[in-house]
C-alpha positions as CSV (number, residue, x, y, z in Angstrom):
1,M,68.1,157.5,56.3
2,T,71.7,157.5,55.3
3,A,74.1,160.4,55.5
4,R,74.1,160.6,51.7
5,D,70.4,161.0,51.6
6,M,70.6,163.7,54.3
7,I,73.2,165.7,52.3
8,F,71.1,165.3,49.1
9,L,68.0,166.6,50.9
10,A,69.9,169.5,52.4
11,A,71.2,170.5,48.9
12,E,67.6,170.4,47.5
13,R,66.5,172.7,50.4
14,T,69.2,175.3,49.7
15,N,68.9,175.2,45.9
16,P,65.9,177.4,44.8
17,S,66.0,175.8,41.3
18,R,64.8,172.5,42.6
19,R,61.1,171.7,43.2
20,P,60.1,172.6,46.8
21,R,58.7,169.8,48.9
22,P,55.9,169.9,51.4
23,A,56.7,171.4,54.8
24,S,55.9,168.1,56.5
25,S,58.8,166.4,54.6
26,R,61.3,169.2,55.1
27,R,61.1,169.6,58.9
28,P,62.4,166.1,59.8
29,V,65.3,166.5,57.4
30,G,66.2,169.9,58.9
31,R,66.0,168.5,62.4
32,A,68.1,165.5,61.5
33,L,70.7,167.7,59.8
34,A,70.9,170.0,62.8
35,A,71.2,167.0,65.2
36,L,74.0,165.6,63.0
37,L,75.9,168.9,63.0
38,L,75.4,169.2,66.8
39,A,76.7,165.7,67.4
40,L,79.7,166.4,65.2
41,G,80.4,169.6,67.1
42,L,80.1,167.9,70.5
43,S,82.4,165.1,69.4
44,L,85.0,167.5,68.1
45,A,85.0,170.0,71.0
46,P,86.9,167.8,73.5
47,L,89.6,167.1,71.0
48,Q,90.3,170.8,70.7
49,A,90.3,171.5,74.4
50,F,92.2,168.6,76.0
51,A,95.3,166.5,75.3
52,M,93.9,162.9,75.8
53,S,96.0,159.8,76.1
54,R,95.1,156.2,76.0
55,I,95.3,154.2,79.2
56,K,97.8,151.8,77.6
57,D,100.2,154.6,77.0
58,I,100.3,155.9,80.6
59,V,100.2,152.7,82.7
60,D,102.0,149.4,82.9
61,V,100.2,146.2,83.7
62,E,101.8,144.5,86.7
63,G,103.7,141.4,85.7
64,V,103.8,142.3,82.0
65,R,107.4,143.3,81.6
66,D,110.7,142.4,80.0
67,N,113.4,140.2,81.6
68,L,117.1,140.9,81.3
69,L,119.4,138.2,80.0
70,V,123.2,138.1,80.0
71,G,125.9,135.8,78.7
72,Y,129.6,135.4,78.1
73,G,131.0,134.2,74.8
74,L,133.7,134.4,72.1
75,V,133.7,136.2,68.8
76,V,135.9,134.6,66.2
77,G,136.9,135.4,62.6
78,L,138.4,138.8,63.3
79,N,141.0,140.2,61.0
80,A,143.8,140.6,63.6
81,T,141.6,143.1,65.6
82,G,140.8,140.8,68.5
83,D,142.3,140.4,72.0
84,T,146.0,139.7,72.6
85,L,146.1,136.5,74.5
86,R,149.0,137.6,76.7
87,D,147.1,140.7,77.9
88,S,143.7,139.0,78.2
89,P,144.0,135.8,80.2
90,F,140.2,135.2,80.3
91,T,140.2,135.0,76.5
92,L,142.9,132.4,76.5
93,Q,141.1,130.3,79.2
94,S,137.8,130.5,77.4
95,L,139.5,129.5,74.1
96,E,141.1,126.5,75.8
97,A,137.9,125.4,77.5
98,M,135.9,125.7,74.2
99,L,138.5,123.7,72.2
100,E,138.7,121.0,75.0
101,R,134.9,120.5,74.7
102,M,135.4,119.8,71.0
103,G,138.2,117.3,71.7
104,V,141.2,119.6,71.1
105,N,143.8,119.9,73.8
106,I,146.1,122.9,73.6
107,R,147.2,123.2,77.3
108,A,150.7,122.2,76.4
109,A,151.0,124.9,73.8
110,A,148.8,127.5,75.6
111,S,151.9,129.5,76.6
112,T,152.9,129.9,73.0
113,A,149.5,130.6,71.5
114,D,149.5,133.9,69.7
115,T,146.4,134.9,67.8
116,A,144.5,138.1,67.5
117,D,141.4,136.8,65.7
118,V,139.4,136.0,68.9
119,A,137.7,138.4,71.3
120,A,135.9,137.8,74.6
121,V,132.5,139.5,74.7
122,M,129.5,140.1,76.9
123,V,126.1,139.3,75.3
124,T,122.9,141.0,76.6
125,A,119.3,140.8,75.6
126,N,115.8,141.6,76.7
127,L,113.3,138.7,77.0
128,P,109.9,140.2,76.2
129,A,106.8,139.3,78.1
130,F,105.0,136.2,76.9
131,A,107.9,135.2,74.6
132,R,107.3,131.6,73.6
133,Q,109.8,128.8,73.2
134,G,111.4,128.9,69.8
135,S,110.9,132.6,69.2
136,R,113.9,134.9,68.4
137,I,115.1,138.0,70.1
138,D,117.9,140.6,69.3
139,V,121.1,140.5,71.3
140,S,123.8,143.2,71.9
141,I,127.6,142.3,71.8
142,S,130.3,144.3,73.7
143,A,134.0,143.6,73.8
144,M,135.6,142.9,77.2
145,G,139.4,142.8,76.3
146,N,141.6,145.0,74.3
147,A,140.1,144.1,70.9
148,T,140.0,147.1,68.5
149,S,137.1,146.0,66.3
150,L,134.5,143.3,66.0
151,L,134.0,143.8,62.3
152,G,133.5,140.6,60.4
153,G,133.3,138.5,63.6
154,T,130.9,135.6,64.4
155,L,129.6,134.9,67.9
156,L,129.8,131.3,68.9
157,V,127.1,129.5,70.8
158,T,126.5,131.5,74.0
159,P,124.0,130.6,76.8
160,M,121.8,133.5,77.9
161,M,121.0,133.4,81.6
162,G,118.5,135.3,83.7
163,A,118.8,136.7,87.2
164,D,117.8,133.3,88.7
165,G,120.8,131.6,86.9
166,E,118.6,129.7,84.5
167,V,119.3,129.6,80.8
168,Y,116.4,131.2,78.9
169,G,118.0,131.4,75.4
170,V,121.0,130.7,73.2
171,A,122.7,133.3,71.0
172,Q,124.9,132.8,67.9
173,G,125.5,134.5,64.6
174,P,127.5,137.1,62.7
175,V,128.0,140.5,64.5
176,A,126.9,143.7,62.8
177,I,128.6,146.9,63.9
178,G,127.9,150.5,63.1
179,G,131.4,151.9,63.3
180,F,134.8,151.3,61.9
181,T,138.5,152.2,62.5
182,A,141.4,152.7,60.1
183,Q,144.9,153.7,60.8
184,G,148.2,154.3,59.2
185,A,151.7,155.1,60.3
186,A,151.0,158.7,61.3
187,A,147.2,159.0,61.5
188,S,144.0,157.0,62.4
189,V,140.3,157.5,62.0
190,T,137.5,156.0,64.1
191,K,133.7,156.3,63.5
192,G,131.2,155.1,66.0
193,V,132.2,152.3,68.4
194,P,133.6,149.3,66.5
195,T,133.9,147.2,69.6
196,A,130.1,147.0,70.1
197,G,127.5,145.5,67.8
198,R,124.2,143.7,67.5
199,I,122.8,140.4,66.1
200,A,119.2,140.8,64.8
201,D,117.2,137.7,65.9
202,G,120.4,136.3,67.2
203,A,119.1,134.4,70.2
204,V,116.5,131.6,70.3
205,V,114.2,131.4,73.4
206,E,114.6,128.1,75.1
207,R,112.7,128.6,78.3
208,E,109.4,130.6,78.9
209,V,108.7,132.7,81.9
210,G,106.1,131.0,84.1
211,F,103.5,133.8,84.2
212,K,99.8,133.3,83.4
213,L,97.9,136.6,83.1
214,S,94.6,134.9,82.5
215,S,94.7,133.3,85.9
216,L,94.7,136.6,87.8
217,S,91.5,137.9,89.3
218,I,93.1,141.1,90.6
219,V,95.3,143.2,88.3
220,H,97.3,146.3,89.2
221,L,97.9,149.1,86.8
222,A,101.1,151.0,87.6
223,L,101.1,154.7,86.4
224,R,104.3,155.7,84.7
225,N,104.0,159.2,86.2
226,P,102.3,158.8,89.6
227,D,99.6,161.4,90.2
228,F,96.5,161.4,92.4
229,T,94.4,163.2,89.7
230,T,95.4,160.9,86.9
231,A,94.8,157.8,89.0
232,E,91.3,159.1,89.9
233,R,90.5,159.9,86.2
234,I,91.6,156.4,85.2
235,T,89.4,154.9,87.9
236,N,86.3,156.9,86.9
237,T,86.8,156.2,83.2
238,I,87.1,152.5,83.6
239,N,84.1,152.2,86.0
240,H,82.0,154.3,83.6
241,R,83.0,152.2,80.6
242,I,82.3,148.8,82.4
243,G,79.2,150.0,84.2
244,A,80.3,148.6,87.5
245,V,82.9,149.4,90.2
246,V,85.8,147.3,89.0
247,A,88.6,149.9,89.4
248,T,89.9,151.2,92.7
249,E,92.6,153.8,93.3
250,L,95.1,152.5,95.8
251,D,97.7,155.2,95.7
252,P,99.0,157.9,93.2
253,G,100.8,155.2,91.2
254,T,98.5,152.2,91.4
255,V,94.9,151.4,90.2
256,Q,93.5,148.0,91.1
257,L,91.2,146.1,88.8
258,Q,88.8,143.4,90.2
259,V,87.9,141.2,87.3
260,P,84.2,140.2,87.4
261,P,83.8,136.4,87.4
262,D,81.4,136.4,84.4
263,Y,83.3,139.0,82.4
264,P,83.8,137.8,78.7
265,H,87.3,136.5,78.1
266,G,88.2,137.2,81.7
267,T,91.3,139.2,82.6
268,V,92.6,139.5,79.0
269,G,89.2,140.7,77.8
270,L,88.9,143.3,80.5
271,L,92.4,144.7,79.7
272,D,91.5,144.7,76.0
273,D,88.4,146.8,76.7
274,I,90.0,149.4,78.9
275,E,93.4,150.0,77.3
276,Q,91.9,152.1,74.4
277,L,90.0,154.3,76.8
278,E,91.3,157.9,76.8
279,V,91.9,160.1,79.8
280,E,93.6,163.5,80.3
281,P,96.7,162.9,82.4
282,D,97.6,165.5,85.0
283,Q,101.1,166.4,86.1
284,V,102.9,168.3,88.8
285,A,104.2,171.7,87.9
286,K,107.9,171.0,87.4
287,V,111.0,172.8,86.0
288,V,113.8,170.5,84.9
289,I,117.2,172.2,84.8
290,D,120.3,170.7,83.2
291,E,123.1,172.9,84.3
292,N,125.8,171.1,82.3
293,N,124.2,171.7,79.0
294,G,122.2,174.8,79.9
295,I,118.8,173.2,79.1
296,I,115.5,174.3,80.8
297,V,112.3,172.4,80.4
298,M,109.1,173.8,82.0
299,G,105.7,172.2,82.3
300,K,102.5,173.9,81.1
301,D,101.2,174.3,84.7
302,V,104.2,176.3,86.0
303,R,103.0,179.5,87.7
304,I,104.7,182.3,89.6
305,S,103.4,184.9,92.0
306,T,103.9,188.6,91.4
307,V,107.7,189.3,91.3
308,A,110.0,191.9,90.0
309,I,113.3,190.7,88.4
310,A,116.4,192.6,87.6
311,Q,119.4,190.9,86.1
312,G,122.8,192.4,85.3
313,N,126.2,190.8,84.7
314,L,129.5,192.3,85.9
315,T,132.1,191.6,83.3
316,V,135.8,192.4,83.9
317,R,138.0,192.0,80.8
318,I,141.8,192.2,81.3
319,T,143.9,192.3,78.1
320,E,147.7,191.9,78.1
321,T,149.5,193.5,75.1
322,P,153.2,193.6,75.9
323,E,155.4,195.9,73.7
324,V,159.1,195.9,72.9
325,S,161.2,198.9,74.0
326,Q,164.3,199.3,71.9
327,P,167.3,201.6,72.5
328,G,168.2,204.5,70.2
329,A,170.0,204.1,66.9
330,F,173.4,205.2,68.3
331,A,173.2,203.7,71.8
332,P,176.0,201.3,72.7
333,G,175.1,197.6,72.7
334,P,175.5,195.3,75.7
335,G,179.1,194.6,76.7
336,V,180.5,197.5,74.4
337,T,183.2,199.6,75.9
338,Q,182.5,203.3,75.5
339,S,185.2,206.0,75.9
340,Q,184.3,208.2,78.9
341,P,187.1,208.7,81.5
342,G,186.6,209.1,85.2
343,I,183.2,207.3,85.7
344,A,182.9,205.0,88.7
345,G,181.1,201.6,88.5
346,T,177.4,201.2,89.4
347,A,175.2,198.2,90.2
348,P,172.3,197.0,87.9
349,T,169.1,199.0,88.6
350,T,165.8,200.0,87.1
351,T,164.6,203.4,86.0
352,G,161.1,204.8,85.5
353,V,160.0,205.5,81.9
354,E,156.8,207.4,81.0
355,V,154.8,205.8,78.2
356,P,151.4,207.0,76.8
357,R,148.3,205.0,77.9
358,L,146.5,203.5,74.9
359,L,142.9,202.6,74.5
360,S,141.5,199.4,72.8
361,D,141.1,201.3,69.5
362,G,144.7,202.4,69.6
363,S,144.1,206.0,70.5
364,Q,145.8,207.7,73.4
365,A,143.8,208.0,76.7
366,K,143.0,211.5,78.0
367,D,141.8,212.8,81.4
368,S,138.8,214.9,82.1
369,T,140.7,218.1,81.1
370,G,141.8,216.6,77.7
371,Q,145.4,216.1,78.7
372,P,147.2,212.9,77.6
373,I,147.6,210.2,80.3
374,Y,151.0,208.6,80.8
375,D,151.9,205.5,82.7
376,T,155.3,205.0,84.4
377,V,156.9,201.7,83.7
378,Q,160.2,200.3,85.1
379,Q,163.0,199.7,82.6
380,A,166.0,197.6,83.4
381,V,169.5,199.2,83.3
382,R,172.6,197.2,83.4
383,G,175.4,198.1,85.8
384,T,178.6,199.8,84.6
385,G,182.1,198.6,85.6
386,V,182.6,197.1,89.0
387,P,180.3,198.6,91.8
388,G,182.3,200.4,94.5
389,Q,185.4,200.7,92.4
390,A,186.6,203.4,90.0
391,A,186.5,202.3,86.4
392,M,189.5,202.4,84.2
393,P,190.0,205.8,82.8
394,G,188.4,206.2,79.5
395,S,186.0,203.2,79.6
396,I,182.4,202.2,80.8
397,G,181.0,198.7,81.0
398,G,177.4,197.7,80.1
399,G,175.3,199.4,77.4
400,A,171.7,199.8,76.2
401,Q,169.3,196.8,76.0
402,T,166.0,195.8,74.3
403,V,163.4,195.1,76.9
404,V,159.7,194.0,76.9
405,V,157.4,196.6,78.4
406,P,154.0,195.3,79.8
407,R,150.8,196.9,78.6
408,T,147.6,196.0,80.5
409,Q,144.1,197.1,79.6
410,I,141.2,196.7,82.0
411,Q,137.5,197.1,80.9
412,V,134.6,196.9,83.3
413,D,131.1,196.3,81.9
414,E,128.2,196.4,84.4
415,Q,125.5,196.1,81.7
416,N,123.5,199.0,83.0
417,N,121.0,198.7,80.0
418,H,119.2,195.8,81.7
419,R,116.1,197.1,83.5
420,L,113.7,195.8,86.1
421,A,111.0,193.5,84.7
422,M,107.6,192.9,86.4
423,L,105.9,189.5,86.1
424,P,102.2,189.6,87.3
425,Y,100.5,187.0,89.5
426,R,99.9,183.5,88.0
427,V,101.2,184.2,84.6
428,S,101.1,181.4,82.0
429,L,104.1,179.6,80.6
430,E,104.2,181.7,77.5
431,E,104.0,184.9,79.5
432,L,106.7,183.7,81.8
433,V,109.1,182.9,78.9
434,N,108.3,186.2,77.2
435,G,109.0,188.1,80.4
436,L,112.4,186.4,81.0
437,N,113.3,186.9,77.3
438,A,112.5,190.6,77.7
439,L,115.5,190.9,80.0
440,G,117.8,189.8,77.2
441,I,119.3,186.9,79.1
442,G,120.5,183.5,78.0
443,P,119.5,180.0,79.3
444,R,122.3,179.9,81.9
445,D,121.4,183.2,83.4
446,M,117.7,182.1,83.3
447,I,118.7,179.0,85.4
448,S,120.0,181.3,88.2
449,I,116.9,183.5,87.9
450,L,114.5,180.6,88.2
451,Q,116.4,179.3,91.3
452,S,116.2,182.7,92.8
453,I,112.5,183.0,92.2
454,K,112.0,179.6,93.8
455,A,114.1,180.7,96.8
456,A,111.9,183.8,97.1
457,G,108.8,181.5,97.3
458,A,107.3,183.0,94.1
459,L,107.7,180.0,91.9
460,Q,104.8,177.5,92.3
461,A,106.6,174.5,90.8
462,E,109.1,171.9,91.7
463,I,112.7,172.4,90.5
464,V,114.7,169.3,89.4
465,V,118.4,169.9,88.8
466,R,120.2,167.2,86.8
């Protein structure tokens, strides 16, 4: 019976306008419908309770990896934005060697060569696993000298070598960059990095990596996040799916597969059958802290013991607002002789001047009794005449001056409105975040609190500081 027939029969059973059928024909339909709903419920229940991941997304197969390639080459065709040959001797030597291979000898004129259309570059690429001869891969280009832009340049034939010194590919083609630079006499603008670019499918694979996966009888799966529980779950899932003990947990980061001799399609077939299996990966409770950017990342299994937290910042704010003190309207200016006979000369000195203390809002400060508060500041006074000698009758040297009087305001904020917060035993991640947010603190203060909780032994998680 198809699902369509079952739905049709169920509709007839619930619709009283339809002709009733015998009880013997209704019972199997009802039982089948109940079994179908039960099966659907059982199949959907795990999806709501667990976060499952495919084995292929949490492990790497040993030997199946990329290989790094690197090469050195020249980019030509630049619009006077390349290396200056006098400041980049390696560019000049590479240009000479390249032209000599083409039958052009410029050694005699190398000292007078002056071009800015060539740039020395490093070429890098990743050779994928099982890349075959003749396939193409992307390459990245990075300037080495003092070139200002690779816009419009073309990479000449560049051998790409592996760690063993063998050539695995050859790169060539026009360089595509994502940035630009423009400048004038008094200003310049730069977007992105114009001295780095890419060539899509810019390298041809010339040599294959000698690795045959199908010849392996034992394969190791490397967990990307090593964990005992995850490794055990992978082992149990694989053995249950195959129906035999083919997987063995070696350590938290490795699961070993023993390929049965008669398994269909051998090693490749076994990997194809198990990579789609789903398991629930476990993880260590961990708190990752980036102090430079004030970022905190906490895993779902982070727990803390019962702890009380109080946080308060002491903020001292010092504000300098100097004021100008000017002499009276009829005071003599500096160096003006004033008629006053019989006064002896005095040395330069300072005198105390009382000024009202002002608050941040501009009002005058008062003490507990309501009386104004004054501060005594020192004001410079120039000397008169010659110290130790009598001045000439009828004259006084010196005079009044305009001086800068300092004004300092100090405010202390202890943030007494922050209270003690209690976090109960084994709270969840949501409760932990809500409890810390209840204190009214920011991420940077939260970093110090988490480190203090860890020092007190109440944080049941690993703290990683980057």
